[in-house]
Steps between C-alpha positions, in 0.01 A plus 500: 500500500641825400511786742299798403735822499384794707549852366506822696417831343615828666281783414170516325356258251252568229314228310299604190285170472355240723676348792441160648617389842538127556553521884412742760540881462588743775484877467676677790398849395166638385319371198268703262250296290404720206201282395282216640656261765360147488551279803419132431577386856433646838603864569688513824533868585436584869562873447288593208480869478133602550288641765278194566693216660232237528271343765620374841314336784649707776709814526785304631510288188502825299790646683693168474438459127588872402857533636574827316174688442486839349293806594140475366490126455161346576380139590184321597479322836229249579355171395214608287423782257450784556803510722661772714732728311846561655737784388882528550568836648796647706667160530211292610174326361199690619129391474321762272172429652362424161420175304554380151566222268148456370475307163350743254407440129372714225140381416430772251491261203304229692242761600471625161451143357238429771311817418496391136377168568223638724396735229480215240297287755262780551465556129428130453249495786332797322427277202252297718190454282663638189623311196840341555464548882348307784150359547345653836310283743156589626380503863466113474863461393391401152563638145206729427281391199588805292865378492419151385564405131202410293603133466445456882128532460403149394129546595305807384138585514279662247126603493344271248465512125352791291375501144741672247195701375440650844850659530721732293863406562740782524886480521508813726613408854241513754726632755454426883134502527236289650346237264489124418681259276280306259577251220382612160577290188759293690678808615506689825400865502421749767165693538487786740205489747432866459348443146125461528199546274690420178392226252861445396765556774864566442737228606867559547775256390727605783452631844671567829428426863557742793665404825537714815808460726512664846840618635431681820276794427586483128287297264648411162294397193647233259366424157569164348435362149226246606424400147850319459386265779230351291714404198644663185369835438408618150292745302194293535542417870705263709534150350495219766808289546547139580589410860277756665161426660215739431203513734176641394394680808131511397479120493813389687587287197875454423623515160836402317610631173574242239668732242168583317240557779424481866379151593295434819658254742291219641267612783624459851359199684247565764622522860341167591668326228843662581469393860400137394812493285720643758416244761579195255837462655732288292230434233507599127378868474544549875777617728826356615503447871790594717695253709586553869803713380262732315634387165338334196570121523716342254225294349311817389792656310497470125775310330684817378540609861764225525815643338777288675428122507711218649574172326679190618757490214534321159393168395748230394387536136344158474188396323197522722125477463336831529152471650239736619397393852137500624369615824715459814786346292599846384574608855707187572837604366844547639631798310524690174749404225618661180463238232522531126455873501185482740438488862346171625418351849668198643233241630478392860775257452824565305423559141773258403307221680163587355626594151244789503482877525203722552429772250271690760490516871295670776549635847234456786463782761317492817287794607322559824125596462427828682267453795537114520749230567459362145806487276448557122731330241590700191675317208694730255650413157856583601640414161345807347740707727806365306385594142286357223367145546548270206482127437868472563490694831504869576693720268695766698425870473765755385381747769559267809813396695543133590714388794671160500471417876771220466770747383343831606539632137258733337393457149290676233350343197642571161169431300656199321483222745805584715562669831778768543680571832429871551856561628651363179460678158256317284760466216719299723260268676176327405379213722257226414413182687746308282806719565 
């Protein structure tokens, strides 16, 4: 290892470019930094020139830490802010009697942004009830009727039919007046009630409705285009639309529009007939009873209500006799299998022993009869829940999910005789009973 030669320079030394010091540097005289000074480590400087020396817990710690204080220096003494201010004067640290050290911040920009946000919020609140703003709520905490769109009014009433020869249709808006809506030539028009003693009255093709809203001592009047709620306005009146129910208030007869004219719906059954049908619990045309858990029993649900169905797995792909069981035999089965693209039921014994598979199967439920100790049995064709019954079994539905309880795998039907695991892309896996 070669020795590094030391070089001593007497006098001044000027360097025009950068200087790099590989070891430590010691300056015995003063140093002037003409530009920025960057300290990447800790700055150990007990005698930084400045009037504020820091914060100390006691006056004794202050005197011990500042060995050579100068006139006018100050320090904080205490354990929390604000702390007592000490000043160095006439050779000793003296308590000034004041406190300081509070953390202050300039909140001018924050306050300005808050005021701007508050102004925007007030502007937005001011749009309540106006286009592009908010819908107000009435005293019942509901959106008032005059803010509801025409499509919400699925049931509207009218005051009967009038002959086209008795009215003169005008496309001049009727304004917000009192009157009645009638049907003339399969269109709704508006006849003001203040027209009397005329052989031919004027009927308007559009009209408004007035609403009043109280806000303290102030009452506001709202006018809404009421004609748009009846259908599609035109120069000859408002044409009815499909999907709305029109009630003739003069006869209480409901009407539906078939695209050409209003068609009366069948009359409502009499109250006695309605009650008789309502008490027919569990019978066709009656009502579904609720079980002790206040739920509709499983036997009363339609097949389409069963969207996820279990089965016991896939058959071994052998040749079996497919039979349609009669009576109680359809309820005597072990489980459901997927065989030859269809769901079938295993007989009471193993299907490999009997050599048969059932193409239909039923489930029997027990139901307690209200008010008695009797038990009623209800037998339901459970095979309908799995899809479409055929001579080969039940063809699965593409809108149901089938769970193989032996492997806990979920499948969907591909529409071509195969089941596809729902966790595997259809292009990669297609399962039949022979695979």
